[in-house]
C-alpha positions as CSV (number, residue, x, y, z in Angstrom):
1,X,-39.9,178.3,35.0
2,X,-37.0,178.1,37.4
3,X,-34.3,175.6,38.4
4,X,-34.0,176.2,42.1
5,X,-30.4,177.4,41.9
6,X,-30.3,180.7,43.8
7,X,-28.5,183.6,42.1
8,X,-28.5,186.1,44.9
9,X,-29.8,187.2,48.2
10,X,-32.0,190.3,48.4
11,X,-33.0,192.4,51.4
12,X,-36.6,193.5,52.0
13,X,-36.6,197.3,52.3
14,X,-40.3,198.1,52.4
15,X,-43.7,196.3,52.8
16,X,-46.8,198.3,51.8
17,X,-50.3,196.9,52.3
18,X,-52.8,197.9,49.5
19,X,-56.2,196.4,50.2
20,X,-55.6,192.6,49.9
21,X,-52.2,193.1,48.1
22,X,-48.7,193.5,49.5
23,X,-46.2,195.6,47.7
24,X,-42.7,194.3,48.5
25,X,-39.5,196.4,47.8
26,X,-36.2,194.5,47.7
27,X,-32.6,195.7,47.4
28,X,-30.5,193.4,45.3
29,X,-27.3,193.1,43.4
30,X,-29.2,191.8,40.3
31,X,-31.7,194.8,40.2
32,X,-29.8,196.5,37.4
33,X,-30.3,193.4,35.2
34,X,-34.1,193.3,35.8
35,X,-36.9,194.9,33.8
36,X,-40.5,195.7,34.5
37,X,-42.8,192.6,33.9
38,X,-40.0,190.1,34.5
39,X,-40.7,187.1,36.7
40,X,-38.4,186.5,39.7
41,X,-38.6,183.8,42.3
42,X,-38.5,185.1,45.9
43,X,-38.0,182.2,48.4
44,X,-39.5,180.1,45.6
45,X,-42.5,182.4,45.0
46,X,-42.8,183.7,41.4
47,X,-43.6,187.4,41.5
48,X,-43.6,190.0,38.8
49,X,-41.4,193.1,38.9
50,X,-43.7,196.2,38.8
51,X,-41.2,199.0,39.5
52,X,-37.4,199.6,39.6
53,X,-35.6,202.4,41.4
54,X,-31.8,202.3,41.5
55,X,-30.7,199.1,43.2
56,X,-34.3,198.3,44.5
57,X,-37.3,196.9,42.8
58,X,-40.9,196.2,43.8
59,X,-43.1,193.2,43.3
60,X,-46.8,192.7,44.3
61,X,-48.2,189.7,46.1
62,X,-52.0,189.1,45.9
63,X,-54.1,187.5,48.7
64,X,-53.9,184.0,47.3
65,X,-50.1,184.2,47.3
66,X,-50.1,185.6,50.8
67,X,-52.3,182.8,52.1
68,X,-50.2,180.0,50.7
69,X,-46.7,181.2,51.4
70,X,-44.6,182.7,54.2
71,X,-44.6,186.2,52.7
72,X,-46.8,187.4,55.6
73,X,-43.8,186.7,58.0
74,X,-41.4,188.9,56.0
75,X,-40.2,192.1,57.7
76,X,-37.8,194.9,56.6
77,X,-34.3,193.4,56.6
78,X,-35.5,189.9,55.8
79,X,-33.1,188.0,53.5
80,X,-34.8,186.5,50.5
81,X,-33.4,183.9,48.0
82,X,-33.7,185.2,44.5
83,X,-33.6,183.5,41.1
84,X,-34.5,184.9,37.7
85,X,-36.5,182.7,35.3
86,X,-34.4,180.3,33.3
87,X,-33.5,181.0,29.6
88,X,-34.6,178.4,27.0
89,X,-31.5,176.3,26.2
90,X,-29.8,176.9,29.6
91,X,-28.6,173.9,31.7
92,X,-31.1,172.7,34.2
93,X,-28.7,172.5,37.2
94,X,-31.4,171.9,39.8
95,X,-34.8,170.5,38.8
96,X,-38.0,171.9,37.1
97,X,-39.4,174.5,39.5
98,X,-42.6,176.4,38.7
99,X,-42.4,179.1,41.3
100,X,-45.8,178.1,42.6
101,X,-45.6,177.3,46.3
102,X,-47.7,174.3,47.3
103,X,-47.7,174.9,51.0
104,X,-45.8,176.2,54.0
105,X,-43.6,173.9,56.1
106,X,-41.9,174.3,59.5
107,X,-38.2,173.7,60.3
108,X,-38.3,170.8,62.8
109,X,-34.6,170.3,63.5
110,X,-31.1,171.4,62.4
111,X,-28.2,168.9,62.8
112,X,-24.6,170.0,62.4
113,X,-22.9,167.2,60.4
114,X,-19.2,168.3,60.8
115,X,-19.0,170.5,57.7
116,X,-22.6,170.2,56.4
117,X,-26.1,170.3,57.9
118,X,-29.2,168.2,58.0
119,X,-32.4,170.2,58.0
120,X,-35.7,168.4,58.8
121,X,-39.0,170.0,57.8
122,X,-42.6,168.9,58.5
123,X,-45.7,169.8,56.6
124,X,-49.4,169.2,56.7
125,X,-49.9,165.8,55.0
126,X,-53.6,166.3,54.5
127,X,-52.9,168.6,51.5
128,X,-51.7,165.5,49.7
129,X,-48.1,166.3,48.9
130,X,-45.4,163.7,49.2
131,X,-41.6,163.4,49.1
132,X,-39.5,160.4,48.2
133,X,-35.9,159.7,49.2
134,X,-33.5,160.9,46.4
135,X,-36.4,162.9,44.9
136,X,-36.4,166.6,44.5
137,X,-38.1,169.3,46.6
138,X,-37.8,173.1,46.7
139,X,-37.4,174.8,50.0
140,X,-37.6,178.6,49.9
141,X,-36.7,178.4,46.2
142,X,-33.7,176.1,46.7
143,X,-33.6,172.9,44.6
144,X,-32.7,170.1,47.0
145,X,-32.5,166.3,47.2
146,X,-34.5,164.5,49.8
147,X,-32.2,162.3,52.0
148,X,-34.9,161.0,54.4
149,X,-38.6,160.9,53.8
150,X,-41.6,160.2,56.1
151,X,-45.3,160.7,55.8
152,X,-45.4,164.4,56.8
153,X,-41.7,165.3,57.0
154,X,-38.4,165.1,55.1
155,X,-34.7,165.9,55.6
156,X,-32.2,167.5,53.2
157,X,-28.4,167.8,53.5
158,X,-27.0,171.3,53.0
159,X,-23.4,171.9,51.9
160,X,-21.4,174.9,53.1
161,X,-21.9,176.8,49.7
162,X,-25.7,176.6,49.9
163,X,-25.6,177.4,53.6
164,X,-23.6,180.6,53.0
165,X,-25.3,181.8,49.8
166,X,-29.0,181.3,50.7
167,X,-31.1,182.2,53.7
168,X,-30.7,178.7,55.1
169,X,-28.2,180.3,57.5
170,X,-31.0,182.3,59.1
171,X,-33.2,179.2,59.8
172,X,-34.0,178.2,63.4
173,X,-36.3,175.5,64.7
174,X,-39.8,176.8,64.0
175,X,-38.9,178.9,60.9
176,X,-41.8,178.8,58.3
177,X,-40.6,177.9,54.8
178,X,-42.1,177.8,51.4
179,X,-42.4,174.3,49.8
180,X,-42.8,173.4,46.2
181,X,-43.0,169.7,45.7
182,X,-41.7,168.0,42.5
183,X,-44.1,168.7,39.6
184,X,-43.6,165.3,38.0
185,X,-44.3,163.6,41.4
186,X,-47.5,165.7,41.7
187,X,-48.8,164.5,38.3
188,X,-48.0,160.9,39.1
189,X,-49.7,161.1,42.5
190,X,-52.8,162.7,40.9
191,X,-53.0,160.0,38.2
192,X,-52.6,157.3,40.9
193,X,-55.4,158.8,43.0
194,X,-57.7,159.2,40.0
195,X,-57.3,155.6,39.0
196,X,-59.2,154.4,42.1
């Protein structure tokens, strides 16, 4: 379980295909605090540490993960938002994030708001996910509040700290991002659909 508060940025240093799996090696300032078998969210994708070597560690993504996330777009030197799993009893500064990406979205527009930014993302509505204004959503692992919501798109406001300390500063129009919709909203939506 995660909170969507990014701890650090990592840099992809190696990508190795192994049948349907992808082994990803990342250099990070938090590597010395990791251990084998630990869960770490990478752009919102929960992956298990399988090897550690100096300041680099390796995780493995299986085909299901590769099909539902933007990991296939990663290259060496890609910047990745990192968050370790929350500790029981810690403050929940963001919102409840599972690290299970629901679908990919696309950056539709970026608007400079004189000291902050509005990012608008669109997604395939046929999958059944929704956002609501003032609700929570996770974009590349970052817990955010929805400021505008439409049927297949939403906008979020990004403050300078978030822009500087996450990979939001690398986004351009057309960038593919990982989306995890609010888990409580997903349960409510499923209950509503099942009532009919």
